[in-house]
KOLVONU-608937 format. One record per residue (C-alpha): x, y, z. Coordinates in Angstrom, 2 decimals, padded with zeros to 5 digits. Example, Ala and Ser with C-alpha at 12.3 -4.5 7.8 and 13.67 -1.06 7.14 Angstrom:
BEGIN
         u         v         w
    012.30   -004.50    007.80
    013.67   -001.06    007.14
This chain:
BEGIN
         u         v         w
    000.00    000.00    000.00
    002.89    002.38    000.78
    004.46    001.67   -002.61
    001.10    002.34   -004.29
    000.74    005.59   -002.36
    004.24    006.71   -003.40
    003.49    005.84   -007.02
    000.36    007.97   -006.98
    002.31    010.84   -005.43
    004.92    010.70   -008.18
    002.17    010.57   -010.80
    000.38    013.59   -009.33
    003.50    015.49   -008.32
    002.07    018.96   -008.97
   -000.94    018.45   -006.70
    001.14    016.89   -003.93
    003.75    019.64   -004.08
    000.94    022.08   -003.27
   -000.19    019.86   -000.37
    003.40    019.55    000.85
    003.83    023.34    000.90
    000.55    023.75    002.81
    001.60    021.15    005.40
    005.01    022.79    005.65
    003.37    026.13    006.46
    001.14    024.52    009.08
    004.03    022.78    010.85
    006.19    025.92    010.67
    003.41    028.12    012.09
    002.65    025.74    014.95
    006.35    025.35    015.73
    006.87    029.12    015.70
    004.10    029.92    018.16
    004.68    026.79    020.25
    008.30    027.81    020.81
    007.22    031.34    021.78
    004.77    029.88    024.31
    007.54    027.67    025.66
    009.89    030.67    025.88
    007.36    032.54    027.99
    006.72    029.56    030.27
    010.43    028.91    030.86
    011.38    032.59    031.24
    012.68    033.66    034.67
    010.22    035.55    036.84
    012.46    038.64    036.78
    012.39    038.68    032.98
    008.60    038.54    032.95
    008.35    041.52    035.27
    010.88    043.55    033.26
    008.28    044.59    030.67
    005.04    046.44    031.31
    003.32    045.53    028.05
    001.57    042.30    027.09
    003.41    039.06    027.88
    005.13    037.02    025.20
    002.37    034.43    025.50
   -000.28    037.08    024.79
    001.65    038.35    021.76
    002.15    034.80    020.47
   -001.54    034.04    020.93
   -002.51    037.21    019.05
   -000.27    036.19    016.18
   -000.95    032.48    016.23
   -004.70    032.31    016.71
   -005.61    033.36    013.19
   -002.36    032.33    011.49
   -002.69    028.68    012.55
   -006.36    028.59    011.49
   -005.41    030.04    008.10
   -002.62    027.47    007.75
   -005.07    024.64    008.37
   -007.58    026.22    005.98
   -004.87    026.10    003.32
   -004.06    022.46    004.22
   -007.68    021.32    003.89
   -008.10    023.12    000.57
   -004.86    021.69   -000.85
   -005.68    018.18    000.40
   -009.16    018.24   -001.09
   -007.72    019.27   -004.45
   -005.01    016.56   -004.34
   -007.60    013.87   -003.69
   -009.92    015.12   -006.43
   -006.95    014.74   -008.79
   -006.87    011.03   -007.94
   -010.59    010.40   -008.27
   -010.19    008.36   -011.46
   -007.31    006.24   -010.12
   -009.13    005.50   -006.86
   -012.24    004.57   -008.84
   -010.18    002.18   -010.99
   -008.80    000.56   -007.86
   -012.36    000.05   -006.64
   -013.33   -001.68   -009.91
   -010.47   -004.22   -009.53
   -011.69   -005.29   -006.07
   -010.02   -002.73   -003.78
   -012.22   -002.29   -000.73
   -013.35    001.09    000.61
   -011.09    000.50    003.60
   -008.07   -000.03    001.35
   -008.86    003.14   -000.62
   -009.02    005.14    002.59
   -005.80    003.52    003.80
   -004.10    004.55    000.56
   -005.17    008.16    001.09
   -004.02    008.10    004.73
   -000.65    006.73    003.63
   -000.20    009.59    001.19
   -001.05    012.15    003.86
    001.35    010.59    006.39
    004.21    010.34    003.87
    003.74    013.94    002.66
    003.59    015.23    006.24
    006.74    013.39    007.29
    008.63    014.66    004.23
    008.07    018.29    005.23
    008.33    017.85    008.99
    012.05    018.57    009.45
    012.06    021.61    007.07
    008.90    022.88    008.82
    010.51    022.51    012.23
    013.63    024.33    011.02
    011.67    027.19    009.47
    009.50    027.55    012.58
    012.52    027.60    014.89
    014.31    030.22    012.78
    011.15    032.34    012.68
    010.72    032.00    016.47
    014.26    033.25    017.12
    013.82    036.10    014.65
    010.44    037.21    016.04
    011.67    037.00    019.62
    014.69    039.15    018.73
    012.41    041.71    017.07
    010.11    041.81    020.11
    013.11    042.29    022.40
    014.47    045.08    020.20
    011.11    046.85    020.45
    011.05    046.47    024.23
    008.06    044.13    024.24
    010.02    041.23    025.73
    012.85    041.20    028.27
    016.37    040.52    026.95
    016.72    037.50    029.23
    014.02    035.48    027.51
    015.32    032.68    025.29
    013.76    030.12    022.96
    014.13    026.80    024.83
    015.73    023.75    023.27
    012.84    021.43    024.18
    011.41    019.37    021.29
    007.90    019.32    022.79
    006.49    022.24    020.71
    007.82    020.61    017.54
    006.29    017.24    018.38
    002.99    018.92    019.21
    003.13    020.77    015.88
    003.62    017.48    014.02
    000.86    015.70    015.96
   -001.70    018.48    015.47
   -000.92    018.90    011.76
   -001.11    015.17    011.17
   -004.41    014.90    013.06
   -005.99    017.71    011.05
   -004.69    016.32    007.74
   -005.93    012.80    008.52
   -009.35    014.12    009.56
   -009.58    016.15    006.35
   -008.49    013.16    004.26
   -011.16    010.97    005.88
   -013.84    013.47    004.90
   -012.47    013.93    001.38
   -012.12    010.17    000.74
   -015.54    009.33    002.16
   -017.47    009.82   -001.07
   -015.22    007.76   -003.34
   -015.00    004.92   -000.79
   -018.74    004.67   -000.09
   -020.25    004.50   -003.58
   -020.28    001.42   -005.80
   -017.11    000.82   -007.90
   -018.86    001.27   -011.27
   -020.55    004.45   -010.07
   -017.22    005.72   -008.72
   -015.58    005.27   -012.13
   -018.45    007.03   -013.89
   -018.37    009.89   -011.38
   -014.63    010.32   -011.90
   -015.05    011.16   -015.58
   -017.64    013.87   -015.05
   -018.30    016.68   -012.66
   -021.59    016.97   -010.85
   -023.59    019.98   -011.88
   -025.10    020.55   -008.46
   -023.63    021.16   -005.04
   -024.64    018.43   -002.59
   -027.38    019.12   -000.06
   -025.10    018.25    002.89
   -022.45    020.64    001.63
   -025.00    023.42    001.23
   -026.37    022.78    004.72
   -022.85    022.88    006.12
   -022.23    026.16    004.27
   -025.42    027.64    005.74
   -024.44    026.49    009.24
   -020.96    028.01    008.94
   -022.47    031.19    007.51
   -024.73    031.47    010.56
   -021.68    030.99    012.79
   -019.89    033.76    010.92
   -022.92    036.01    011.40
   -022.86    035.37    015.15
   -019.18    036.31    015.26
   -019.95    039.48    013.30
   -022.60    040.37    015.87
   -020.13    039.67    018.68
   -017.58    041.98    017.06
   -020.13    044.73    016.45
   -021.39    044.72    020.05
   -018.00    045.03    021.75
   -017.57    048.27    023.75
   -015.36    050.91    022.16
   -012.66    050.36    024.80
   -012.38    046.68    023.78
   -010.94    047.37    020.33
   -008.60    044.38    020.42
   -011.42    041.93    021.21
   -013.59    043.45    018.51
   -010.72    043.15    016.04
   -010.04    039.50    016.89
   -013.74    038.64    016.62
   -014.01    040.44    013.27
   -010.89    038.75    011.89
   -012.10    035.35    013.07
   -015.50    036.01    011.52
   -013.83    036.77    008.18
   -012.08    033.39    008.30
   -015.33    031.59    009.19
   -017.12    033.36    006.34
   -014.33    032.26    003.99
   -014.93    028.67    005.11
   -018.59    029.18    004.14
   -017.39    030.51    000.77
   -015.27    027.38    000.32
   -018.22    025.10    001.11
   -020.60    027.00   -001.19
   -017.81    027.73   -003.67
   -019.10    025.76   -006.69
   -022.58    027.29   -006.48
   -021.39    030.84   -005.72
   -018.72    030.69   -008.42
   -021.17    029.44   -011.04
   -023.63    032.23   -010.24
   -020.97    034.95   -010.39
   -019.44    033.60   -013.59
   -022.89    033.58   -015.20
   -023.19    037.27   -014.35
   -019.63    038.31   -015.22
   -019.28    036.09   -018.28
   -021.71    038.08   -020.44
   -019.32    040.96   -021.23
   -016.49    038.48   -021.82
   -018.62    036.62   -024.36
   -019.40    039.91   -026.10
   -015.77    041.10   -026.20
   -014.39    037.72   -027.30
   -017.22    035.76   -028.98
   -015.19    032.58   -029.56
   -012.67    032.17   -026.78
   -014.85    034.11   -024.33
   -017.77    031.75   -024.87
   -015.51    028.72   -024.41
   -013.94    030.16   -021.24
   -017.37    030.93   -019.77
   -018.64    027.43   -020.61
   -015.54    025.80   -019.12
   -015.81    027.69   -015.84
   -019.52    027.06   -015.42
   -019.26    023.42   -016.49
   -016.42    022.68   -014.07
   -017.60    024.64   -011.05
   -015.67    022.52   -008.53
   -012.44    023.14   -010.39
   -013.29    026.83   -010.56
   -014.00    026.90   -006.82
   -010.58    025.34   -006.14
   -009.00    028.30   -007.94
   -011.34    030.97   -006.55
   -011.17    030.11   -002.85
   -007.42    030.96   -002.39
   -007.94    034.28   -004.18
   -010.90    035.05   -001.92
   -008.78    034.08    001.10
   -006.02    036.46    000.05
   -008.37    039.38   -000.62
   -010.68    038.71    002.34
   -008.01    038.48    005.04
   -005.73    041.24    003.78
   -008.69    043.53    003.09
   -010.14    042.94    006.55
   -006.82    043.67    008.27
   -006.10    046.83    006.28
   -009.60    048.28    006.61
   -009.75    047.51    010.34
   -006.38    049.19    010.89
   -007.47    052.28    008.96
   -010.78    052.39    010.83
   -009.10    052.11    014.24
   -006.63    054.88    013.41
   -009.40    057.10    012.06
   -011.52    056.53    015.19
   -008.59    057.41    017.42
   -008.05    060.65    015.53
   -004.32    060.06    015.08
   -002.13    057.17    014.00
    000.62    055.76    016.20
    001.27    058.86    018.29
    002.75    056.90    021.21
    005.04    053.94    021.78
    002.09    051.67    022.55
    000.14    052.57    019.41
    003.29    052.22    017.31
    003.74    048.75    018.74
    000.12    047.89    017.98
    000.55    049.07    014.39
    003.70    046.97    014.00
    001.95    043.88    015.38
   -000.95    044.30    012.97
    001.43    044.80    010.04
    003.45    041.71    010.99
    000.28    039.63    011.36
   -000.96    040.90    008.00
    002.35    039.97    006.34
    002.14    036.46    007.75
   -001.46    035.95    006.66
   -000.77    037.32    003.18
    002.20    034.97    002.87
    000.03    031.93    003.64
   -002.75    033.05    001.33
   -000.36    033.93   -001.52
    001.35    030.54   -001.35
   -002.03    028.80   -001.38
   -003.15    030.89   -004.36
   -000.09    030.18   -006.49
    000.02    026.45   -005.62
   -003.64    025.87   -006.38
   -003.74    027.85   -009.62
   -000.64    026.15   -011.00
   -001.97    022.69   -010.09
   -005.47    023.38   -011.48
   -004.04    024.56   -014.81
   -001.39    021.84   -015.06
   -003.96    019.04   -014.74
   -005.71    020.21   -017.92
   -003.04    019.07   -020.38
   -005.25    016.28   -021.73
   -008.20    018.65   -022.08
   -006.07    021.12   -024.04
   -004.76    018.29   -026.23
   -008.32    017.25   -027.08
   -009.16    020.82   -028.06
   -006.07    020.96   -030.26
   -007.10    017.73   -032.01
   -010.47    019.23   -032.92
   -008.86    022.33   -034.43
   -008.00    024.78   -031.64
   -004.63    026.49   -031.97
   -002.24    027.16   -029.10
   -002.85    030.90   -029.34
   -006.62    030.35   -029.11
   -006.17    028.18   -026.03
   -004.00    030.82   -024.39
   -006.61    033.49   -025.15
   -009.24    031.22   -023.60
   -007.03    030.78   -020.53
   -006.60    034.54   -020.30
   -010.37    035.03   -020.28
   -010.71    032.28   -017.65
   -007.98    033.88   -015.52
   -009.73    037.26   -015.66
   -013.06    035.73   -014.65
   -011.44    033.63   -011.90
   -009.71    036.70   -010.48
   -012.90    038.77   -010.62
   -014.95    036.10   -008.83
   -012.30    035.61   -006.13
   -011.89    039.35   -005.57
   -015.65    039.89   -005.32
   -016.13    037.07   -002.81
   -013.13    038.21   -000.76
   -014.28    041.84   -000.86
   -017.75    040.82    000.37
   -016.18    039.01    003.34
   -013.84    041.92    004.12
   -016.72    044.38    003.87
   -018.88    042.44    006.32
   -016.07    041.95    008.86
   -014.82    045.54    008.72
   -018.38    046.89    008.99
   -018.85    044.94    012.23
   -015.53    046.24    013.56
   -016.40    049.81    012.57
   -019.71    049.53    014.40
   -017.83    048.59    017.57
   -015.20    051.35    017.46
   -017.18    054.24    015.95
   -020.85    053.33    016.16
   -021.14    053.45    012.36
   -021.09    050.44    010.00
   -019.20    052.53    007.43
   -015.48    051.83    007.97
   -012.63    054.09    006.95
   -011.67    052.74    003.54
   -007.99    052.99    002.49
   -008.73    053.23   -001.23
   -005.14    053.06   -002.43
   -004.37    050.02   -000.26
   -007.52    048.27   -001.49
   -006.47    048.85   -005.09
   -003.09    047.34   -004.24
   -004.83    044.24   -002.85
   -006.73    043.81   -006.10
   -003.56    044.37   -008.10
   -001.69    041.84   -005.95
   -004.39    039.22   -006.44
   -004.27    039.83   -010.19
   -000.47    039.67   -010.24
   -000.58    036.28   -008.51
   -003.45    034.85   -010.55
   -002.91    035.80   -014.17
    000.84    035.07   -014.53
    000.46    031.79   -012.61
   -002.33    030.53   -014.86
   -000.79    031.76   -018.12
    002.75    030.57   -017.38
    001.45    027.09   -016.54
   -000.86    027.26   -019.56
    002.06    027.91   -021.92
    003.61    024.66   -020.69
    000.30    022.75   -020.70
   -000.60    023.50   -024.34
    002.74    022.27   -025.68
    003.63    018.70   -026.48
    002.25    016.13   -028.93
   -001.54    016.27   -028.64
   -002.18    012.68   -029.80
    000.16    011.22   -027.17
   -001.31    013.36   -024.39
   -004.85    012.26   -025.27
   -004.00    008.60   -025.65
   -001.63    008.34   -022.70
   -001.39    009.82   -019.27
   -003.83    012.37   -018.01
   -000.88    014.41   -016.81
């Protein structure tokens, strides 16, 4: 079974590289904040009393709470995509007498192997980041000079255990459908994509959406003096709403593409029509590409708008040491979140485009030229970016409105227009070149061999 799992990983290298990067980020993030917690616990009492600001544990919690959740969000998204890539192979195994239990064991083996491969690099990156962040906090006077990152391996082992538990739980959910249906039905399902989002998935999306609404209400009803709590609740609500977007992604993406595709079809009657039909016909694939873009725009937009709103409500920005520290912490947290979201965006878009080599070869055999396929990909990339930006902007708008209500009494936040334009430009800069660069590679090669041979 291990050899079979390794063979599948080599065959689907692009998808598993994305999963490996996501797991690496999760282990590194958990190691980073675990080591900071350990540093605070093992610090001498005199060192703890040497600073008047928040303790190292409080700072680490403020950083880690959302960052770790985002890392696991990225892991689940990457894992779901990697397993969808293997749908056909798993279905074939079922038709030659593999049991559902063996199919699930194969998936678990892949998850364990991928996690172990990135464990040591993740530990190393987390430890380096912990030393660097602690040094920065000490330089800014937020932590006493006597505090040191301990040499205990416990935070690293906890990081591995938690990441592995989350990945295995996500793999069990993702492999459930292919392992429960009949082998012949599994093979048929692998060659097509369902046109409708399942009822259970929609119910889960509605439930998560309700949870996000409750968090928005919690953020909006915080007293003005509890700005930090309102900000944490608003940021957490944006992540919960993004989970709802991921669950309802195929349906939401199809609806938005239907609305946005009309002008594309008018401007490019041939390639625009084909791009619109591709995106609507393969809504799950579209959702895989849209969700990371929405994550990037939603989280970065929420952080920037909340920061601008808080500064506007205070009447001045960073006029004291404390407020300057708060601004630095928010900027550092934003940089970390954007890093996770950007990596997820690039990985997913490259993998989604790379898997379409056989599809492009079929189109070439029926008369499409490489330049036409690249124009179609350009139209798809524009629509994908637009859908992701709109969904992310909706999440950021809801979260920042709740935060603005708490700090100023008005649901209209202070909008940093230039920064918001930069977010949109950044999402576009990550999306379009990633899709087109991979597309240039995907449309080359002998079409007949690609159609008749491997799907890769």
